[in-house]
N, C-alpha and C positions, 0 to 999 in steps of 0.2 A: 504494500499499500504506499503511494507517495504522500509525504507529510508536507504540507504548505509552512513555510516559515514567515508567512504574513499574518498579521491580525485580520480578526474577521468584523468588518463594520456592522453597525446597527442604526436602526432609525428609533431614537429616543422618544419622539413625539407619538408613536404608535399607542392607541387607545386599546384597552385590554379591561377584561373583569376578572378578578382572582379573589379568592378568600384564603387568607395567609396567617399563619402565627409567627410574628417576629417580635423584635425589641428595638427601639430607636437607640442611639448613641449618646453619651454623656457629652456634656460641653467640651470637657477636657479631651476626650478622644476625637470628637468631630474638629476641634483646633488642630490637632496634631494632623488628622486626615487632610485637612484643607491645605496645610502647607505641603503635604506630598502630592495632592494634586496640582497644586499652583507650581510646584517645581517641574512635574510631569509636563504640565500644558505650555509651560515656557520652552521646554527643552524641544517638545514635539509639536509645534504650533499648528492648529487646524486639524490635527489627527486624534485629540484626547477629549472625550466626553466626561467630565466631572459630576458625578452625582450631587445634587444640591445637598445642603447641609440638613434640611428637614426630611430628605429622602433617605439619608444613610440609616442602615439597618442591620440586624443580624437575624437570619431567617432561622427559626426552630424546624418549622415544616410547611409545605403548601397543603391546604385541604381540597381547594379547586384551583388547580393551576391556571394562571393567566393566558398561556398560549395553548391549551388544550381546548378542543371542541368536543363538548360532552354530549352534543346532539340534542341539546336542550338549554334554554336561557339559564345561565348560572344564578340569576337573582330568583328564578322560580325553583330551581333545583336546590339551592343550598338549604332553605328552610326545612326540608326533609331529612337533611343530614345533622343539622346543627345541634339539636338536643343530644343525641347520642354522642356526637364527637366532643361537645362541650363537658358532657358529664364524666366521660373517660379520661379528658385531660385533666379536669378538676381533681378527680381521684388521685391521678398519678402524682399532681403537685402537692396534694393537702400536707405532706411533710417535706416539701422541699425547701430547702433553705437557700437563700440568695446563693447566686453562683458567681464565683470569681473566675475571670478570663483574663490571661495574660497574652495581650496582642503584641506580639514582637517579631513579626515577618511580614515582609512585602512580597507577594508573589505574581508572576505575569503569565497568563495564559493566552491563547490565541482570540479569546472572547472578552477578557475581563482582566483587569488588575484587582486584585484583593488584598484585604490585610487578615491575617490568620492568627487565631488565637488559641490558647491550651487552656482547658478546664480540668476539673477533676474527675471527668467522666459523666458529669450531670446530663450534659446535652444527649450524648448518645444512649445513656439511659432511658431519658424520658421518651425519646424517638422509638427506641426498641420497644417499650412497654406500650405505647401507643399502636405501634404496629401489631403487636401482639393480639390487641383487642379490637381492632378497627381495620377492614380491608378497604384501603383507599379506592376510589373509583379507577378503573382501568385508564392507562395512559397518564394519569397524575404522577407528576415527579416524584420518587422517593425522597425521603430526608437524606440530606448529606451526610457523609462520614465526618465531617470537619465543621469547626466553628469558624465562620467567617464572616466578613463584610464586603461586599463588591463596592469599590470606591470609584473605579474609572470604566468606562466601555470605549469602543473606537470608533471614530467617524470615517477613517481612511484605512486601506491596508498599507501597514508598515511593517519594516523587519522587527519581528520580535526579539531577536537576539540583541538590538540595539536598545529596546525598552528593558530588556532584562538587565543588561550592563549598566544602564543609568539607575534602574530602580535598587540595584546592590549597592549602589554608592550612598543610599540613603538608609536611615535607622529609625526604629520604633520601638517604644517598650511602655506601654501602657497598661496598668491593671484596670479592669472595668468590672464594676460589681452589678449584676443582673438581678434586678429585685422584682422585675415582672416579665410577662409575656402579654402581648396583646393579640387580639383577632382583629384585623384590618380587611376592609373591602378595597382593593385596588382597583383604580380605575384609569392610570395612566403608567405605561412602563417604568420600572426600576422604582416604583413607590413615588413617582412625582406627583400624584394625586391619590389621596385615598383617605378613607374614613376609619376611625377605630371604633369598633362595635362592642368590644368586651375587653376588660383587662383581667389579667391572673396575677395576682399578687403572690410574691413567695415570700416564705417566712424568713424574718432578718436573723442573721447570727447573732449569738449571745457575745 
């Protein structure tokens, strides 16, 4: 299989509908992300799309994925799932302490630039326990295996090695405390427009 060494451009203006469980970034982490975004945009003018501050998030899982066609209007479909999904997640989270995530890596992929974090395994445990009890609808993207936030996408195809080399010169070390998850209805790609429908508060550590 031939592998392209170029980034994959996207259209960030695309309207979508998705129902997603995620968390916004703290002001401190968002400030550090902004510095990284600004440096990338300056180095690769016209090629980098930076996620707006209000859109930055850490995804736990998709419940109805924004780019999947379920053969039915998602706003009509979701109410039939909501009660069971919410009850299961609340049950999983009832004894969950706040989660500390150390974001200390900047990684570059053909479709995105992300910051990657490390936690105590709570994210994966929550995801696994949810999937043990709920069968997500066919074609729904399964939860990821990592904790991350997408900070940039690409507007033009450019050499990915150049971006990796530049990103390797930057550093990040921010400890983020996750105190809640939220159920959001997304209406524009990359959480540029969304409505928070419900919040799931985590217990604070003593």
